[in-house]
C-alpha positions, 0 to 999 in steps of 0.5 A, a space after each residue: 500500500 505504501 509503495 503504491 502511494 509513493 508511486 502515485 505521488 512520484 507520478 503526480 510530482 513528475 507530471 507537475 514538474 514537467 508541466 510547471 511552465 504551463 501551471 505557472 502561466 495558468 496561475 499568473 506567475 512567472 516561470 522563473 518562480 518555478 525555476 527558483 522552486 527547484 533551486 531552493 529545493 536543491 539547497 534545502 536538500 543539501 542541508 538535509 544531508 547534514 540535518 536530516 540524515 547525519 543529525 548535525 544542525 547546520 546553519 552555514 549552507 548559504 555559504 556554499 550556495 553563495 560561493 557557487 553563485 559567485 563562482 559561476 558569476 565570476 567565471 561568466 564575467 571574466 573567463 568564459 561568458 558563453 558556456 552555461 554547462 562549464 559555468 555550472 560545473 565551476 559553481 559546483 566545484 566552488 561549493 565543493 572546495 569551500 566545503 573542503 576548506 571548512 570541513 577539517 574545522 567542523 568534523 570534530 564538533 557536535 551539537 551547538 558547537 557545530 551549529 555555531 561554527 557553521 554560522 561563524 564560517 558562513 559569516 566569514 564568507 559573507 563578509 569576504 563577499 561584502 568587503 572584496 568590492 573590487 571583485 564581487 561588487 561588494 554590497 551592490 553585488 554583480 550583474 551578469 548576462 546569462 550564458 548560452 548553453 554550449 557557447 556563442 552559437 548555442 541555444 539562448 537559455 531564457 524562460 522555459 528553456 532555462 527551466 528545463 535545463 534546471 529540471 534536468 540537473 535537478 532530476 540528476 542530483 535527486 537521483 544521486 541523493 536517492 542512491 546515496 541515502 540508500 547506500 551503506 554510506 547513507 545508512 551509516 550517516 543515519 546510524 551516526 545521527 542515532 548513536 555515533 558511539 556505537 558507530 565507532 565501536 563498529 570500527 567506522 571513523 565517524 569523522 571521516 563519514 561526516 567529512 564526506 557528508 559536508 563535502 557532498 552537501 557543499 557540492 549540492 549547494 554549490 550547484 543550486 547557487 550556481 544555477 540561481 545566480 544565472 537564473 536571476 543574472 545577479 550575485 550578491 552577498 546576502 546569498 551567503 548570510 545566515 538568514 538565508 541559511 536559516 531559510 534553508 533549514 526552515 524549508 528542510 524541517 517544514 517538509 520533513 528532515 530525513 526524508 528525500 522529498 521533504 526538503 523539496 515540499 518545504 521549499 515549495 511551500 515556503 517559496 510560494 507562500 513568501 512570494 504570494 503573501 509578500 505581494 498581498 501584505 506587509 505582514 507576510 513574515 509574521 504569517 510565515 512564522 505562524 505557519 512554521 510554528 503550527 507545523 512544528 506543533 502538529 507535524 514535529 517530524 515535518 509534513 512528509 516525516 509524519 505522513 510517511 513511515 521511515 523508509 529504513 529500519 534499525 536493522 537496515 541501518 545496522 546492515 549498512 554500517 556492517 557492510 561499510 565496515 567490511 569495506 574499510 580497514 579496521 584501523 580507520 576505527 581509531 579515533 583520536 
Protein backbone atom coordinates (compact mmCIF):
# COMPACT_ATOMS: atom_id res chain seq x y z
CA UNK A 1 0.00 0.00 0.00
CA UNK A 2 2.77 2.42 0.97
CA UNK A 3 4.69 1.61 -2.23
CA UNK A 4 1.56 2.30 -4.29
CA UNK A 5 1.07 5.67 -2.60
CA UNK A 6 4.71 6.55 -3.22
CA UNK A 7 4.42 5.58 -6.89
CA UNK A 8 1.29 7.70 -7.33
CA UNK A 9 2.90 10.62 -5.51
CA UNK A 10 6.06 10.49 -7.63
CA UNK A 11 3.98 10.24 -10.80
CA UNK A 12 1.97 13.33 -9.86
CA UNK A 13 5.20 15.16 -8.96
CA UNK A 14 6.81 14.21 -12.29
CA UNK A 15 3.80 15.48 -14.25
CA UNK A 16 3.70 18.71 -12.21
CA UNK A 17 7.40 19.39 -12.77
CA UNK A 18 7.16 18.56 -16.46
CA UNK A 19 4.29 21.00 -16.98
CA UNK A 20 5.44 23.59 -14.45
CA UNK A 21 5.71 26.45 -17.01
CA UNK A 22 2.09 25.91 -18.06
CA UNK A 23 0.99 25.67 -14.43
CA UNK A 24 2.77 28.92 -13.59
CA UNK A 25 1.22 30.69 -16.56
CA UNK A 26 -2.18 29.32 -15.57
CA UNK A 27 -1.99 30.84 -12.08
CA UNK A 28 -0.45 34.04 -13.47
CA UNK A 29 3.03 33.55 -12.05
CA UNK A 30 6.33 33.87 -13.87
CA UNK A 31 8.11 30.68 -14.92
CA UNK A 32 11.23 31.99 -13.17
CA UNK A 33 9.45 31.29 -9.88
CA UNK A 34 9.19 27.64 -10.92
CA UNK A 35 12.93 27.66 -11.54
CA UNK A 36 13.52 29.16 -8.09
CA UNK A 37 11.37 26.42 -6.53
CA UNK A 38 13.68 23.75 -7.93
CA UNK A 39 16.85 25.56 -6.91
CA UNK A 40 15.73 26.22 -3.34
CA UNK A 41 14.65 22.58 -3.16
CA UNK A 42 18.21 21.59 -4.09
CA UNK A 43 19.64 23.98 -1.49
CA UNK A 44 17.33 22.55 1.18
CA UNK A 45 18.31 19.03 0.13
CA UNK A 46 21.95 19.94 0.72
CA UNK A 47 21.02 20.93 4.27
CA UNK A 48 19.05 17.70 4.66
CA UNK A 49 22.22 15.65 4.16
CA UNK A 50 23.57 17.14 7.40
CA UNK A 51 20.43 17.94 9.39
CA UNK A 52 18.16 15.09 8.36
CA UNK A 53 20.49 12.17 7.78
CA UNK A 54 23.59 12.92 9.84
CA UNK A 55 21.86 14.69 12.74
CA UNK A 56 24.06 17.81 12.61
CA UNK A 57 22.36 21.19 12.86
CA UNK A 58 23.98 23.16 10.03
CA UNK A 59 23.34 26.90 9.71
CA UNK A 60 26.04 27.68 7.17
CA UNK A 61 24.99 26.10 3.88
CA UNK A 62 24.21 29.51 2.44
CA UNK A 63 27.99 29.97 2.31
CA UNK A 64 28.30 27.07 -0.15
CA UNK A 65 25.22 28.34 -2.01
CA UNK A 66 26.70 31.83 -2.31
CA UNK A 67 30.18 30.59 -3.24
CA UNK A 68 28.62 28.55 -6.05
CA UNK A 69 26.71 31.64 -7.19
CA UNK A 70 29.80 33.85 -7.20
CA UNK A 71 31.93 31.11 -8.75
CA UNK A 72 29.70 30.91 -11.81
CA UNK A 73 29.16 34.67 -11.92
CA UNK A 74 32.89 35.48 -11.84
CA UNK A 75 33.67 32.73 -14.35
CA UNK A 76 30.99 34.03 -16.72
CA UNK A 77 32.04 37.65 -16.22
CA UNK A 78 35.79 37.32 -16.65
CA UNK A 79 36.73 33.98 -18.24
CA UNK A 80 34.14 32.30 -20.48
CA UNK A 81 30.95 34.32 -20.97
CA UNK A 82 29.04 31.89 -23.17
CA UNK A 83 29.06 28.35 -21.81
CA UNK A 84 26.44 27.57 -19.20
CA UNK A 85 27.44 23.94 -18.73
CA UNK A 86 31.02 24.85 -17.82
CA UNK A 87 29.79 27.71 -15.61
CA UNK A 88 27.55 25.26 -13.73
CA UNK A 89 30.47 22.87 -13.24
CA UNK A 90 32.60 25.75 -11.93
CA UNK A 91 29.89 26.64 -9.40
CA UNK A 92 29.70 23.02 -8.24
CA UNK A 93 33.49 22.90 -7.86
CA UNK A 94 33.47 26.20 -5.95
CA UNK A 95 30.89 24.86 -3.48
CA UNK A 96 32.83 21.61 -3.09
CA UNK A 97 36.16 23.36 -2.49
CA UNK A 98 34.63 25.72 0.07
CA UNK A 99 33.27 22.69 1.95
CA UNK A 100 36.68 21.00 1.75
CA UNK A 101 38.23 24.09 3.34
CA UNK A 102 35.73 24.23 6.22
CA UNK A 103 35.24 20.51 6.86
CA UNK A 104 38.51 19.94 8.84
CA UNK A 105 37.42 22.63 11.31
CA UNK A 106 33.91 21.20 11.73
CA UNK A 107 34.17 17.41 11.77
CA UNK A 108 35.12 17.11 15.45
CA UNK A 109 32.38 19.43 16.69
CA UNK A 110 28.91 18.29 17.66
CA UNK A 111 25.67 19.83 18.86
CA UNK A 112 25.51 23.56 19.48
CA UNK A 113 29.24 23.94 18.82
CA UNK A 114 28.87 22.57 15.29
CA UNK A 115 25.88 24.85 14.65
CA UNK A 116 27.67 27.97 15.92
CA UNK A 117 30.80 27.24 13.92
CA UNK A 118 28.80 26.82 10.72
CA UNK A 119 27.20 30.21 11.38
CA UNK A 120 30.59 31.79 12.08
CA UNK A 121 32.27 30.39 8.98
CA UNK A 122 29.25 31.30 6.88
CA UNK A 123 29.53 34.91 8.03
CA UNK A 124 33.24 34.88 7.15
CA UNK A 125 32.30 34.09 3.56
CA UNK A 126 29.56 36.73 3.67
CA UNK A 127 31.91 39.50 4.81
CA UNK A 128 34.54 38.45 2.28
CA UNK A 129 31.99 38.96 -0.50
CA UNK A 130 30.77 42.18 1.16
CA UNK A 131 34.24 43.74 1.57
CA UNK A 132 36.01 42.47 -1.55
CA UNK A 133 34.13 45.03 -3.62
CA UNK A 134 36.61 45.29 -6.49
CA UNK A 135 35.93 41.62 -7.33
CA UNK A 136 32.44 40.81 -6.04
CA UNK A 137 30.85 44.23 -6.33
CA UNK A 138 30.52 44.48 -2.56
CA UNK A 139 27.12 45.40 -1.17
CA UNK A 140 25.78 46.14 -4.67
CA UNK A 141 26.63 42.67 -5.94
CA UNK A 142 27.48 41.95 -9.56
CA UNK A 143 25.24 41.66 -12.60
CA UNK A 144 25.91 39.01 -15.23
CA UNK A 145 24.46 38.01 -18.56
CA UNK A 146 23.04 34.52 -18.63
CA UNK A 147 25.34 32.45 -20.85
CA UNK A 148 24.23 30.29 -23.74
CA UNK A 149 24.24 26.53 -23.31
CA UNK A 150 27.28 25.36 -25.32
CA UNK A 151 28.89 28.58 -26.45
CA UNK A 152 28.26 31.64 -28.59
CA UNK A 153 26.22 29.63 -31.11
CA UNK A 154 24.32 27.53 -28.57
CA UNK A 155 20.64 27.85 -27.57
CA UNK A 156 19.55 31.00 -25.74
CA UNK A 157 18.67 29.99 -22.16
CA UNK A 158 15.59 32.06 -21.39
CA UNK A 159 12.22 31.33 -19.79
CA UNK A 160 11.05 27.76 -20.29
CA UNK A 161 14.32 26.64 -21.90
CA UNK A 162 16.28 27.55 -18.78
CA UNK A 163 13.64 25.95 -16.56
CA UNK A 164 14.02 22.61 -18.35
CA UNK A 165 17.80 22.86 -18.14
CA UNK A 166 17.48 23.30 -14.37
CA UNK A 167 14.92 20.46 -14.24
CA UNK A 168 17.33 18.03 -15.91
CA UNK A 169 20.05 18.85 -13.37
CA UNK A 170 17.53 18.72 -10.53
CA UNK A 171 16.45 15.21 -11.51
CA UNK A 172 20.10 14.12 -11.83
CA UNK A 173 21.02 15.44 -8.37
CA UNK A 174 17.92 13.98 -6.72
CA UNK A 175 18.63 10.60 -8.34
CA UNK A 176 22.16 10.80 -6.95
CA UNK A 177 20.81 11.61 -3.46
CA UNK A 178 18.27 8.77 -3.75
CA UNK A 179 21.08 6.29 -4.35
CA UNK A 180 23.29 7.93 -1.73
CA UNK A 181 20.89 7.71 1.19
CA UNK A 182 20.19 4.04 0.45
CA UNK A 183 23.84 3.11 0.10
CA UNK A 184 25.94 1.78 3.02
CA UNK A 185 27.36 5.29 3.33
CA UNK A 186 23.89 6.85 3.64
CA UNK A 187 22.77 4.24 6.16
CA UNK A 188 25.92 4.91 8.18
CA UNK A 189 25.05 8.61 8.28
CA UNK A 190 21.69 7.66 9.78
CA UNK A 191 23.45 5.44 12.29
CA UNK A 192 25.67 8.38 13.29
CA UNK A 193 22.58 10.51 13.90
CA UNK A 194 21.13 7.82 16.17
CA UNK A 195 24.20 6.63 18.06
CA UNK A 196 27.62 7.82 16.99
CA UNK A 197 29.42 5.98 19.79
CA UNK A 198 28.02 2.67 18.56
CA UNK A 199 29.20 3.51 15.04
CA UNK A 200 32.73 4.00 16.36
CA UNK A 201 32.54 0.66 18.15
CA UNK A 202 31.87 -0.88 14.73
CA UNK A 203 35.34 0.36 13.65
CA UNK A 204 33.93 3.13 11.44
CA UNK A 205 35.55 6.55 11.52
CA UNK A 206 32.53 8.80 12.05
CA UNK A 207 34.61 11.96 11.49
CA UNK A 208 35.51 10.68 8.04
CA UNK A 209 31.86 10.00 7.24
CA UNK A 210 30.87 13.49 8.38
CA UNK A 211 33.70 14.97 6.30
CA UNK A 212 32.28 13.27 3.20
CA UNK A 213 28.75 14.39 4.07
CA UNK A 214 29.93 18.01 4.37
CA UNK A 215 31.67 17.88 1.01
CA UNK A 216 28.65 16.36 -0.74
CA UNK A 217 26.41 18.94 0.92
CA UNK A 218 28.70 21.73 -0.29
CA UNK A 219 28.66 20.35 -3.84
CA UNK A 220 24.85 20.20 -3.99
CA UNK A 221 24.52 23.69 -2.51
CA UNK A 222 27.14 24.96 -4.97
CA UNK A 223 25.15 23.59 -7.92
CA UNK A 224 21.98 25.26 -6.59
CA UNK A 225 23.75 28.59 -6.05
CA UNK A 226 25.40 28.48 -9.46
CA UNK A 227 22.10 27.93 -11.23
CA UNK A 228 20.37 30.55 -9.07
CA UNK A 229 22.84 33.33 -9.93
CA UNK A 230 22.38 32.56 -13.62
CA UNK A 231 18.62 32.45 -13.12
CA UNK A 232 18.43 35.99 -11.70
CA UNK A 233 21.50 37.24 -13.62
CA UNK A 234 22.93 38.52 -10.36
CA UNK A 235 25.11 37.51 -7.41
CA UNK A 236 25.15 39.39 -4.12
CA UNK A 237 26.50 38.89 -0.57
CA UNK A 238 23.13 38.26 1.10
CA UNK A 239 23.05 34.88 -0.63
CA UNK A 240 25.66 33.85 1.98
CA UNK A 241 24.05 35.48 5.02
CA UNK A 242 22.97 33.36 7.98
CA UNK A 243 19.36 34.43 7.38
CA UNK A 244 19.50 32.58 4.07
CA UNK A 245 20.90 29.51 5.84
CA UNK A 246 18.03 29.76 8.32
CA UNK A 247 15.55 29.76 5.44
CA UNK A 248 17.09 26.56 4.06
CA UNK A 249 16.89 24.89 7.47
CA UNK A 250 13.28 26.02 7.84
CA UNK A 251 12.39 24.52 4.47
CA UNK A 252 14.00 21.24 5.46
CA UNK A 253 12.24 21.00 8.81
CA UNK A 254 8.92 22.17 7.36
CA UNK A 255 8.84 19.45 4.71
CA UNK A 256 10.45 16.71 6.77
CA UNK A 257 14.13 16.35 7.64
CA UNK A 258 15.48 12.88 6.94
CA UNK A 259 13.12 12.27 4.01
CA UNK A 260 14.23 12.56 0.40
CA UNK A 261 11.35 14.70 -0.83
CA UNK A 262 10.59 16.59 2.40
CA UNK A 263 13.01 19.47 1.73
CA UNK A 264 11.51 19.88 -1.73
CA UNK A 265 7.99 20.09 -0.29
CA UNK A 266 9.17 22.56 2.35
CA UNK A 267 10.96 24.68 -0.27
CA UNK A 268 7.85 24.74 -2.45
CA UNK A 269 5.57 25.75 0.43
CA UNK A 270 7.95 28.37 1.83
CA UNK A 271 8.89 29.93 -1.52
CA UNK A 272 5.36 30.06 -2.89
CA UNK A 273 3.96 31.41 0.38
CA UNK A 274 6.63 34.10 0.72
CA UNK A 275 6.26 35.23 -2.90
CA UNK A 276 2.47 35.29 -2.93
CA UNK A 277 2.00 36.70 0.57
CA UNK A 278 4.66 39.40 0.16
CA UNK A 279 2.65 40.79 -2.77
CA UNK A 280 -0.53 40.86 -0.68
CA UNK A 281 0.51 42.13 2.74
CA UNK A 282 3.46 43.67 4.57
CA UNK A 283 2.91 41.21 7.44
CA UNK A 284 3.84 38.20 5.32
CA UNK A 285 6.80 37.29 7.54
CA UNK A 286 4.52 37.02 10.58
CA UNK A 287 2.22 34.71 8.64
CA UNK A 288 5.16 32.55 7.52
CA UNK A 289 6.42 32.37 11.10
CA UNK A 290 2.99 31.36 12.39
CA UNK A 291 2.75 28.69 9.69
CA UNK A 292 6.12 27.30 10.74
CA UNK A 293 5.10 27.22 14.43
CA UNK A 294 1.88 25.38 13.58
CA UNK A 295 3.82 22.87 11.51
CA UNK A 296 6.28 22.22 14.35
CA UNK A 297 3.42 21.73 16.81
CA UNK A 298 1.30 19.41 14.68
CA UNK A 299 3.98 17.91 12.42
CA UNK A 300 7.06 17.63 14.66
CA UNK A 301 8.86 15.49 12.06
CA UNK A 302 7.79 17.66 9.17
CA UNK A 303 4.89 17.13 6.82
CA UNK A 304 6.32 14.15 4.96
CA UNK A 305 8.04 12.87 8.09
CA UNK A 306 4.64 12.39 9.73
CA UNK A 307 2.70 11.25 6.68
CA UNK A 308 5.20 8.62 5.57
CA UNK A 309 6.77 5.87 7.63
CA UNK A 310 10.57 5.64 7.80
CA UNK A 311 11.99 4.06 4.66
CA UNK A 312 14.67 2.21 6.62
CA UNK A 313 14.56 0.26 9.85
CA UNK A 314 17.22 -0.06 12.52
CA UNK A 315 18.11 -3.45 11.03
CA UNK A 316 18.73 -1.77 7.66
CA UNK A 317 20.98 0.77 9.32
CA UNK A 318 22.96 -1.91 11.16
CA UNK A 319 23.32 -3.91 7.95
CA UNK A 320 24.55 -0.86 6.06
CA UNK A 321 27.03 0.02 8.79
CA UNK A 322 28.36 -3.56 8.90
CA UNK A 323 28.72 -3.61 5.14
CA UNK A 324 30.62 -0.33 5.16
CA UNK A 325 32.82 -1.58 7.99
CA UNK A 326 33.72 -4.66 5.94
CA UNK A 327 34.85 -2.38 3.11
CA UNK A 328 37.23 -0.35 5.33
CA UNK A 329 40.46 -1.17 7.14
CA UNK A 330 39.89 -1.71 10.83
CA UNK A 331 42.47 0.94 11.58
CA UNK A 332 40.00 3.59 10.44
CA UNK A 333 38.02 2.98 13.59
CA UNK A 334 40.74 4.55 15.72
CA UNK A 335 39.63 7.91 16.94
CA UNK A 336 41.95 10.41 18.49
